The first five atom37 places (N, CA, C, CB, O) and aatype in JSON, in Angstrom:
{
  "aatype": [12, 13, 14, 10, 19, 6, 13, 4, 19, 15, 2, 12, 0, 11, 7, 7, 3, 18, 19, 18, 2, 11, 10, 6, 6, 3, 14, 6, 19, 3, 19, 10, 6, 18, 7, 4, 10, 5, 2, 4, 7, 9, 4, 15, 15, 7, 10, 18, 0, 10, 19, 3, 7, 6, 19, 19, 6, 7, 2, 16, 14, 3, 6, 10, 10, 15, 2, 9, 18, 11, 8, 9, 6, 5, 5, 5, 6, 0, 17, 0, 12, 13],
  "atom_mask": [
    [1, 1, 1, 1, 1],
    [1, 1, 1, 1, 1],
    [1, 1, 1, 1, 1],
    [1, 1, 1, 1, 1],
    [1, 1, 1, 1, 1],
    [1, 1, 1, 1, 1],
    [1, 1, 1, 1, 1],
    [1, 1, 1, 1, 1],
    [1, 1, 1, 1, 1],
    [1, 1, 1, 1, 1],
    [1, 1, 1, 1, 1],
    [1, 1, 1, 1, 1],
    [1, 1, 1, 1, 1],
    [1, 1, 1, 1, 1],
    [1, 1, 1, 0, 1],
    [1, 1, 1, 0, 1],
    [1, 1, 1, 1, 1],
    [1, 1, 1, 1, 1],
    [1, 1, 1, 1, 1],
    [1, 1, 1, 1, 1],
    [1, 1, 1, 1, 1],
    [1, 1, 1, 1, 1],
    [1, 1, 1, 1, 1],
    [1, 1, 1, 1, 1],
    [1, 1, 1, 1, 1],
    [1, 1, 1, 1, 1],
    [1, 1, 1, 1, 1],
    [1, 1, 1, 1, 1],
    [1, 1, 1, 1, 1],
    [1, 1, 1, 1, 1],
    [1, 1, 1, 1, 1],
    [1, 1, 1, 1, 1],
    [1, 1, 1, 1, 1],
    [1, 1, 1, 1, 1],
    [1, 1, 1, 0, 1],
    [1, 1, 1, 1, 1],
    [1, 1, 1, 1, 1],
    [1, 1, 1, 1, 1],
    [1, 1, 1, 1, 1],
    [1, 1, 1, 1, 1],
    [1, 1, 1, 0, 1],
    [1, 1, 1, 1, 1],
    [1, 1, 1, 1, 1],
    [1, 1, 1, 1, 1],
    [1, 1, 1, 1, 1],
    [1, 1, 1, 0, 1],
    [1, 1, 1, 1, 1],
    [1, 1, 1, 1, 1],
    [1, 1, 1, 1, 1],
    [1, 1, 1, 1, 1],
    [1, 1, 1, 1, 1],
    [1, 1, 1, 1, 1],
    [1, 1, 1, 0, 1],
    [1, 1, 1, 1, 1],
    [1, 1, 1, 1, 1],
    [1, 1, 1, 1, 1],
    [1, 1, 1, 1, 1],
    [1, 1, 1, 0, 1],
    [1, 1, 1, 1, 1],
    [1, 1, 1, 1, 1],
    [1, 1, 1, 1, 1],
    [1, 1, 1, 1, 1],
    [1, 1, 1, 1, 1],
    [1, 1, 1, 1, 1],
    [1, 1, 1, 1, 1],
    [1, 1, 1, 1, 1],
    [1, 1, 1, 1, 1],
    [1, 1, 1, 1, 1],
    [1, 1, 1, 1, 1],
    [1, 1, 1, 1, 1],
    [1, 1, 1, 1, 1],
    [1, 1, 1, 1, 1],
    [1, 1, 1, 1, 1],
    [1, 1, 1, 1, 1],
    [1, 1, 1, 1, 1],
    [1, 1, 1, 1, 1],
    [1, 1, 1, 1, 1],
    [1, 1, 1, 1, 1],
    [1, 1, 1, 1, 1],
    [1, 1, 1, 1, 1],
    [1, 1, 1, 1, 1],
    [1, 1, 1, 1, 1]
  ],
  "atom_positions": [
    [[-39.62, -66.79, 10.14], [-40.66, -67.27, 11.05], [-40.68, -68.38, 11.52], [-41.69, -67.22, 10.64], [-40.85, -69.25, 10.66]],
    [[-40.55, -68.87, 12.89], [-40.42, -70.1, 13.21], [-41.78, -70.81, 13.69], [-39.41, -70.13, 14.15], [-42.48, -70.11, 14.42]],
    [[-42.29, -72.19, 13.36], [-43.42, -72.37, 13.7], [-43.64, -72.41, 15.45], [-43.77, -73.56, 12.95], [-42.75, -72.71, 16.24]],
    [[-44.91, -72.05, 15.8], [-45.07, -72.03, 17.2], [-45.95, -73.19, 17.64], [-45.64, -70.71, 17.63], [-47.05, -73.49, 17.18]],
    [[-45.29, -73.78, 18.61], [-46.05, -75.06, 19.22], [-46.39, -74.74, 20.49], [-45.24, -76.41, 19.28], [-45.52, -74.18, 21.16]],
    [[-47.6, -74.99, 21.06], [-48.07, -74.58, 22.19], [-48.69, -75.81, 22.97], [-49.01, -73.49, 21.93], [-49.4, -76.68, 22.47]],
    [[-48.28, -75.74, 24.27], [-48.68, -77.01, 25.19], [-49.64, -76.55, 26.41], [-47.23, -77.75, 25.88], [-49.51, -75.49, 27.02]],
    [[-50.56, -77.48, 26.62], [-51.34, -77.35, 27.97], [-50.7, -78.09, 29.06], [-52.8, -77.89, 27.85], [-50.41, -79.29, 29.01]],
    [[-50.46, -77.16, 30.26], [-49.76, -77.72, 31.32], [-50.42, -79.23, 31.74], [-49.82, -76.64, 32.54], [-49.72, -80.21, 32.02]],
    [[-51.61, -79.21, 31.72], [-52.23, -80.33, 32.13], [-52.06, -81.66, 31.3], [-53.54, -79.99, 32.23], [-52.18, -82.79, 31.77]],
    [[-51.73, -81.33, 29.83], [-51.6, -82.46, 28.87], [-49.98, -82.69, 29.05], [-52.15, -82.06, 27.17], [-49.49, -83.76, 28.67]],
    [[-49.21, -81.75, 29.59], [-47.78, -82.01, 29.63], [-47.67, -83.1, 30.72], [-46.9, -80.67, 29.95], [-46.75, -83.91, 30.58]],
    [[-48.4, -83.22, 31.68], [-48.4, -84.32, 32.59], [-48.68, -85.78, 32.2], [-49.28, -84.01, 33.5], [-48.47, -86.77, 32.9]],
    [[-49.1, -85.75, 31.19], [-49.62, -87.13, 30.41], [-48.54, -87.6, 29.45], [-51.06, -86.88, 29.48], [-48.7, -88.59, 28.74]],
    [[-47.24, -86.74, 29.45], [-46.19, -87.27, 28.57], [-45.75, -86.09, 27.51], [0.0, 0.0, 0.0], [-44.78, -86.11, 26.76]],
    [[-46.72, -85.08, 27.66], [-46.39, -83.88, 26.89], [-45.14, -83.2, 27.03], [0.0, 0.0, 0.0], [-44.62, -82.54, 26.13]],
    [[-44.63, -83.39, 28.24], [-43.19, -82.71, 28.72], [-42.22, -83.34, 28.0], [-42.79, -82.87, 30.3], [-41.29, -82.62, 27.63]],
    [[-42.18, -84.57, 27.68], [-41.25, -85.22, 26.82], [-41.1, -84.41, 25.56], [-41.68, -86.64, 26.51], [-40.06, -83.86, 25.23]],
    [[-42.27, -84.38, 24.88], [-42.29, -83.61, 23.34], [-41.84, -82.18, 23.84], [-44.05, -83.55, 22.4], [-40.8, -81.75, 23.35]],
    [[-42.44, -81.43, 24.69], [-42.04, -80.14, 24.84], [-40.38, -79.81, 25.05], [-42.84, -79.68, 25.99], [-39.71, -78.86, 24.63]],
    [[-39.99, -81.03, 25.89], [-38.48, -80.73, 26.07], [-37.82, -80.99, 24.62], [-37.75, -81.76, 27.29], [-37.03, -80.21, 24.08]],
    [[-38.17, -81.98, 24.18], [-37.39, -82.39, 22.6], [-37.49, -81.16, 21.76], [-38.23, -83.76, 21.62], [-36.53, -80.7, 21.14]],
    [[-38.67, -80.63, 21.76], [-38.86, -79.26, 20.96], [-38.2, -78.16, 21.31], [-40.12, -78.8, 20.98], [-37.81, -77.39, 20.43]],
    [[-37.99, -77.93, 22.56], [-37.4, -76.92, 23.28], [-35.62, -77.07, 22.77], [-37.79, -77.2, 25.06], [-34.9, -76.13, 23.09]],
    [[-35.18, -77.9, 22.23], [-33.86, -78.29, 21.87], [-33.71, -77.86, 20.36], [-33.62, -79.88, 22.1], [-32.58, -77.67, 19.9]],
    [[-34.78, -77.7, 19.64], [-34.83, -77.63, 18.27], [-34.96, -76.04, 17.96], [-36.06, -78.54, 17.71], [-36.02, -75.46, 18.17]],
    [[-33.94, -75.43, 17.5], [-33.84, -73.86, 17.42], [-34.62, -73.3, 16.51], [-32.54, -73.36, 17.12], [-34.81, -72.09, 16.43]],
    [[-35.21, -74.31, 15.65], [-36.1, -73.7, 14.5], [-37.46, -73.81, 14.85], [-35.93, -74.38, 13.11], [-38.25, -73.56, 13.93]],
    [[-38.03, -74.17, 16.15], [-39.38, -74.1, 16.49], [-39.4, -73.41, 17.99], [-40.05, -75.6, 16.42], [-38.63, -73.62, 18.92]],
    [[-40.64, -72.44, 17.91], [-40.87, -71.75, 19.14], [-42.02, -72.69, 19.85], [-41.33, -70.13, 18.87], [-43.04, -73.11, 19.31]],
    [[-41.56, -72.92, 21.36], [-42.65, -73.65, 22.2], [-43.12, -72.84, 23.44], [-42.09, -75.06, 22.73], [-42.26, -72.11, 23.94]],
    [[-44.06, -72.84, 23.88], [-44.72, -72.18, 24.75], [-45.47, -73.18, 25.46], [-45.47, -71.14, 24.19], [-45.85, -74.22, 24.92]],
    [[-45.7, -72.85, 26.7], [-46.52, -73.61, 27.71], [-47.66, -72.64, 28.35], [-45.52, -74.21, 28.91], [-47.43, -71.48, 28.7]],
    [[-48.65, -73.17, 28.43], [-49.86, -72.33, 29.0], [-50.65, -73.3, 30.09], [-50.96, -71.84, 27.67], [-50.59, -74.52, 30.03]],
    [[-51.32, -72.65, 30.98], [-52.0, -73.2, 31.89], [-53.08, -73.91, 31.4], [0.0, 0.0, 0.0], [-53.51, -74.85, 32.06]],
    [[-53.64, -73.56, 30.23], [-54.76, -74.09, 29.67], [-54.98, -73.67, 28.37], [-55.81, -73.83, 30.4], [-54.96, -72.47, 28.09]],
    [[-55.18, -74.46, 27.63], [-55.48, -74.06, 26.09], [-56.89, -74.35, 25.45], [-54.48, -74.82, 25.19], [-57.15, -74.55, 24.27]],
    [[-57.75, -74.33, 26.58], [-59.43, -74.38, 26.15], [-59.67, -75.27, 25.31], [-60.05, -73.17, 25.5], [-60.52, -75.02, 24.45]],
    [[-58.98, -76.59, 25.32], [-59.35, -77.64, 24.54], [-59.41, -78.97, 25.46], [-58.37, -77.75, 23.34], [-58.77, -79.99, 25.2]],
    [[-60.19, -78.81, 26.48], [-60.41, -79.75, 27.84], [-60.98, -81.03, 26.94], [-61.74, -79.04, 29.23], [-60.41, -82.06, 27.3]],
    [[-61.72, -81.21, 26.12], [-62.16, -82.46, 25.5], [-60.87, -83.19, 24.94], [0.0, 0.0, 0.0], [-60.64, -84.3, 25.4]],
    [[-60.1, -82.74, 24.1], [-59.09, -83.23, 23.52], [-57.8, -83.72, 24.61], [-58.73, -82.18, 22.52], [-57.22, -84.8, 24.63]],
    [[-57.6, -82.55, 25.49], [-56.9, -82.82, 26.44], [-57.1, -83.93, 27.44], [-56.85, -81.85, 26.92], [-56.15, -84.47, 28.01]],
    [[-58.25, -84.24, 27.64], [-58.45, -85.22, 28.81], [-58.47, -86.71, 27.92], [-60.07, -84.86, 29.79], [-58.56, -87.74, 28.58]],
    [[-58.41, -86.78, 26.81], [-58.51, -88.02, 25.94], [-57.27, -88.48, 25.44], [-59.36, -87.81, 24.78], [-57.13, -89.66, 25.14]],
    [[-56.2, -87.52, 25.3], [-55.01, -87.92, 24.82], [-53.97, -86.76, 24.64], [0.0, 0.0, 0.0], [-54.26, -85.64, 25.07]],
    [[-52.8, -86.99, 24.02], [-51.85, -86.08, 24.06], [-52.02, -85.04, 22.68], [-50.46, -86.87, 24.17], [-52.34, -85.48, 21.58]],
    [[-51.79, -83.82, 22.91], [-52.11, -83.03, 22.08], [-51.13, -81.74, 21.99], [-53.41, -82.78, 22.35], [-50.4, -81.59, 22.96]],
    [[-51.04, -80.85, 20.98], [-50.35, -79.62, 21.06], [-50.81, -78.84, 19.92], [-48.85, -79.78, 21.08], [-51.06, -79.43, 18.87]],
    [[-50.96, -77.52, 20.03], [-51.32, -76.69, 18.98], [-49.91, -76.1, 18.03], [-52.19, -75.48, 19.7], [-49.03, -75.37, 18.48]],
    [[-49.97, -76.53, 16.91], [-48.98, -75.89, 15.94], [-49.54, -74.82, 15.34], [-48.49, -76.76, 14.88], [-50.64, -75.04, 14.84]],
    [[-49.07, -73.65, 15.23], [-49.65, -72.38, 14.64], [-51.12, -72.5, 14.63], [-49.13, -72.1, 13.17], [-51.82, -72.32, 13.63]],
    [[-51.64, -72.87, 16.02], [-53.21, -72.71, 15.98], [-53.82, -73.82, 15.84], [0.0, 0.0, 0.0], [-54.93, -73.82, 16.37]],
    [[-53.44, -75.02, 15.22], [-54.25, -76.14, 14.83], [-53.78, -77.3, 15.69], [-54.14, -76.45, 13.28], [-52.67, -77.52, 16.18]],
    [[-54.93, -78.01, 15.76], [-54.55, -79.41, 16.88], [-53.77, -80.27, 16.17], [-55.9, -80.4, 17.46], [-53.94, -80.43, 14.96]],
    [[-52.95, -80.84, 16.77], [-51.99, -82.07, 16.37], [-52.06, -82.9, 17.51], [-50.4, -81.7, 16.03], [-51.85, -82.41, 18.62]],
    [[-52.36, -84.29, 17.35], [-52.55, -85.54, 18.45], [-51.72, -86.25, 18.07], [-53.82, -86.36, 18.59], [-51.17, -86.24, 16.97]],
    [[-51.48, -87.24, 19.37], [-50.7, -88.22, 19.17], [-51.14, -89.56, 20.22], [0.0, 0.0, 0.0], [-51.66, -89.3, 21.31]],
    [[-50.97, -90.58, 19.93], [-51.35, -91.58, 21.01], [-50.22, -91.85, 22.05], [-51.75, -92.96, 20.33], [-50.43, -92.35, 23.15]],
    [[-48.96, -91.46, 21.6], [-47.63, -91.71, 22.57], [-46.7, -90.21, 22.38], [-46.54, -93.34, 21.91], [-46.93, -89.36, 21.51]],
    [[-45.88, -90.15, 23.17], [-45.09, -88.94, 23.07], [-44.44, -89.03, 21.88], [-44.13, -88.73, 24.15], [-44.38, -88.05, 21.12]],
    [[-43.92, -90.19, 21.59], [-43.23, -90.06, 20.2], [-43.97, -90.0, 19.06], [-42.41, -91.07, 19.94], [-43.39, -89.67, 18.03]],
    [[-45.19, -90.26, 19.04], [-46.05, -90.3, 17.9], [-46.47, -88.77, 17.88], [-47.32, -91.42, 18.04], [-46.49, -88.19, 16.79]],
    [[-46.79, -88.13, 18.98], [-47.22, -86.63, 18.9], [-45.8, -85.83, 18.15], [-47.61, -85.97, 20.69], [-45.8, -85.06, 17.19]],
    [[-44.91, -86.21, 18.78], [-43.51, -85.48, 18.3], [-43.5, -85.67, 16.81], [-42.04, -86.17, 18.99], [-43.42, -84.67, 16.1]],
    [[-43.57, -86.92, 16.24], [-43.46, -87.11, 14.85], [-44.49, -86.44, 14.23], [-43.45, -88.46, 14.46], [-44.24, -85.89, 13.16]],
    [[-45.65, -86.37, 14.71], [-46.99, -85.77, 14.02], [-46.72, -84.34, 13.85], [-48.4, -85.96, 14.91], [-47.04, -83.74, 12.83]],
    [[-46.01, -83.67, 15.07], [-45.78, -82.3, 15.01], [-44.98, -81.67, 13.99], [-45.3, -81.96, 16.07], [-45.22, -80.59, 13.46]],
    [[-43.73, -82.69, 13.71], [-42.83, -82.28, 12.8], [-43.37, -82.63, 11.28], [-41.48, -82.93, 13.16], [-42.9, -82.02, 10.32]],
    [[-44.4, -83.69, 11.11], [-45.0, -83.93, 10.08], [-45.97, -82.65, 9.56], [-45.65, -85.16, 10.34], [-46.08, -82.39, 8.37]],
    [[-46.66, -81.92, 10.59], [-47.44, -81.06, 10.44], [-46.85, -79.84, 9.97], [-48.07, -80.96, 11.45], [-47.39, -79.22, 9.05]],
    [[-45.5, -79.34, 10.66], [-44.84, -78.29, 10.29], [-44.16, -78.52, 8.92], [-43.95, -77.95, 11.33], [-43.95, -77.5, 8.26]],
    [[-43.79, -79.63, 8.41], [-43.21, -79.83, 7.07], [-44.33, -79.57, 6.15], [-42.58, -81.28, 6.85], [-44.1, -78.87, 5.16]],
    [[-45.79, -80.16, 6.38], [-46.74, -79.7, 5.42], [-47.27, -78.34, 5.31], [-47.73, -80.41, 5.55], [-47.95, -77.93, 4.37]],
    [[-46.88, -77.62, 6.44], [-47.29, -76.18, 6.41], [-46.2, -75.41, 5.57], [-47.41, -75.57, 7.96], [-46.48, -74.59, 4.7]],
    [[-44.97, -75.76, 5.93], [-43.82, -75.25, 5.14], [-44.05, -75.7, 3.58], [-42.37, -75.87, 5.77], [-43.84, -74.89, 2.68]],
    [[-44.46, -76.94, 3.35], [-44.54, -77.05, 1.67], [-45.82, -76.22, 1.26], [-44.74, -78.8, 1.06], [-45.83, -75.67, 0.16]],
    [[-46.7, -76.14, 1.96], [-47.75, -75.26, 1.61], [-47.55, -73.75, 1.07], [-48.48, -75.22, 2.72], [-47.95, -73.16, 0.06]],
    [[-46.79, -73.38, 2.16], [-46.4, -71.74, 1.95], [-45.33, -71.85, 0.79], [-45.63, -70.88, 3.51], [-45.28, -70.91, 0.0]],
    [[-44.67, -72.68, 0.67], [-43.52, -72.74, -0.44], [-44.34, -72.51, -1.79], [-42.61, -74.33, -0.46], [-43.85, -71.83, -2.69]],
    [[-45.56, -73.08, -1.91], [-46.31, -72.98, -3.27], [-46.78, -71.38, -3.64], [-47.75, -74.01, -3.17], [-47.07, -70.98, -4.77]],
    [[-46.78, -70.63, -2.53], [-47.07, -69.2, -2.93], [-46.03, -68.32, -3.09], [-47.87, -68.59, -2.05], [-46.25, -67.15, -3.41]]
  ]
}
């Protein structure tokens, strides 16, 4: 099962589209775009995505992409312990 990264279309207009497109190229990540993810406060203040339902933020598109991959790695390490 691949990690699921979800984007709000409004947040994609702020630079999230760059991150979305990069993740789309990764065959080990599932990516979805929604009209709204019901996180308007976070969405209006900066870049974010949901990674398996958890909020991951970044100040720039590159930082968001890096933070998403870090989050995925941490999740995989935690699952490996079980």
